[in-house]
N, C-alpha and C positions, 0 to 999 in steps of 0.2 A: 466076700460077700460084698465089700465095695467094687470089685471089679463086674460082679456079676451085673451088679445094678445099673452102672452107667453102659452097657451093652458089650463090655468086651468078657468073654470066657478066660478063666485061667488055663496058663499053658501047664501041660501035662509031658511035653518032649522037647528037645534042642527046634526041631522043624516046627512046632506050633509057635515057638517064640517070635517067629518071622510075622506071623499074623497075615500074611499075603504072599501068595505063590508067585512066579513069573507072569502068568497069563493075568491076575490080577493086577500086579505091576503095570503091565502093558497097557491094559485097560484103565487103570488110574492114568497113566500120562495120556493116552489118548483122549479121555473125557478131560483131564485137566487143559490139555491144547485146545480143545474145541472151546471150553467155556472161557478160557483166558486169549482166544485167538483175536477178540476186539481189541484188547490192551495190545497186542503186538503188532496188529496192523490198522491203528486208528487213522495214521495218515491216509491211506489208501482208501478205507472205508467214508473219510470225509471227500475224497476226490469223488467217489460212487455216488454217494448223496449230493453231494453240489451239483453233477451234471444232470441228475435225475431231476431234482425239484427246485435248481435255480437258488441254493441258498447262498446267503452272503456268509463274512468270516464268523459274524456274531451268532447269526443261528447255527452256524455249523458247530461253534464251540458249545453250545447249548444242546444241542443234539448228542454231542458227546459225553455230557454231563449227565445229560439222562440215562442214556446206557449204563455209564459206569459207576453212578451214585445208585442204581437200582441193584446193579451188580454186587456193590458194596455191601447195601441193607440185605442183601439176600444170602450173601455169604455169612454176615452178622447171627442173622435168624438161623441159618441152617446149622450153625455150629451149636445152638441149642438144642435143636430137633433132633441131631445126628444120631442119638443114641434111641430115640424114639420111634424111630423111621424106618422102614426097610429100605436098605441103600439100593436096591436095582430098580425098584418105583420110584423112588426119588430121582434118580439119574435119568430115568425114561420121561420122568415129568420134565426134569431139565431141558432135556433135549427136546422134549415135544414144543415147550415153549419156547426153544431157539429157533426150530422150526417156525412156528408161528409168525414169531418175529421178523425172521427173514423172509417170509412169504407175505406180510403185511408191508415190509419194507420194498418189496418189488413191485408192491401195486400202489405205493404211497408217492403221490407228486407235491406234497407239501408240507410246512414244517410241522404242524399239527399233527399230522396222521404220522409222518416220519419218528415223530418224538413218541407217540403211544405206540407204534410198531416197535421202536428200541426200548421201551421199557419190558415189554413182553420178553425181547430178547436178554436184556439185562437180567430179569430175574431168571431165566433159565440158565444164563452163563453163571450166575450167582452161584445157583444151584450144583450145577455140575462143578466149578472150581471147590466148594465147599467139601464136598464128597470125595473129590479125587485128592485133597491135601489132606483129607483125613484117610483115606486108604495109603497114601505114600506116607504118612506118618509113622504107620504101623508097620512099616516096612522094618527088615531087621537093619539094614543101614539106610536108615530114613534120609539122611544129608547126601548120600549117593543118590537113593531115589530122586529128591527133589532136582540135583543138579543134572542128571538126565532128562527129567522133565524140562527144567530151564534149557538146555541144549537143544531137546529135541524141536521144542517149542520156538526157537531162535531160528533154527533151520527153515523149519514148516514156514513161519512166517516171513524169513528173509526170501525163500522160494516165491511166496505168494506176492510179496510185496513188487519181486522182481517181474513178474509175469502180467500184473493187475493192467500196467497202461496198455499193454498189447490186447489182453482179454477184453477190457472195456470197451476198446476200439473197435473191437471184431465183434462183441456179442451185444453192449451195452450194459447199462446199470443194471436194469430190472432182470435182465438174464443172470447175470452172477448174483445176485441176491437170490433168486429161483434157485440157481444151482448151489448156492451156499445152503439153503434149506433142505434141497434133495440129496445133498451130501450128509447133514446131520439126520435125515429120514432114513438114510442107508446105513448109518453109523446106529442108531437107536434100534435098529431090527436086530 
């Protein structure tokens, strides 16, 4: 009875114990990477923001804090709401907020507008991470699932950080924020 109340159905066979299939695991890892990407590439993001809006170090630190604090608050809030919400709709809302936050970042050229944009993105990132972690925790070998998530996230982030200076020089900060929004929109479809 308790298991059903919190949104988990009791397992009836060994295959149901896993709670998440390979496709679900891959989706959770992808959503988790998208949600946590800001954390992985903060130095690159701050370089983009500095180039776009001419912010000093103090404002860049506050900008990162807006994103990270909003993400943390949303992860905490989503922990209480996970059993009550449809995960597909919630993940779509999270991705939509990331898209809106990145589009707004592309159009922002001041500290205040960038901070507001990063609040939207941070809220979406928190929803994505919260739901991804819940899904990874349902895997048969959850420690392995989290390890795969961390390694994949680190590899993706390292490639992004490696390419970011070249991409920024070639396309500019606004185009990269817009491209990130387009990538999130593609993932959400």
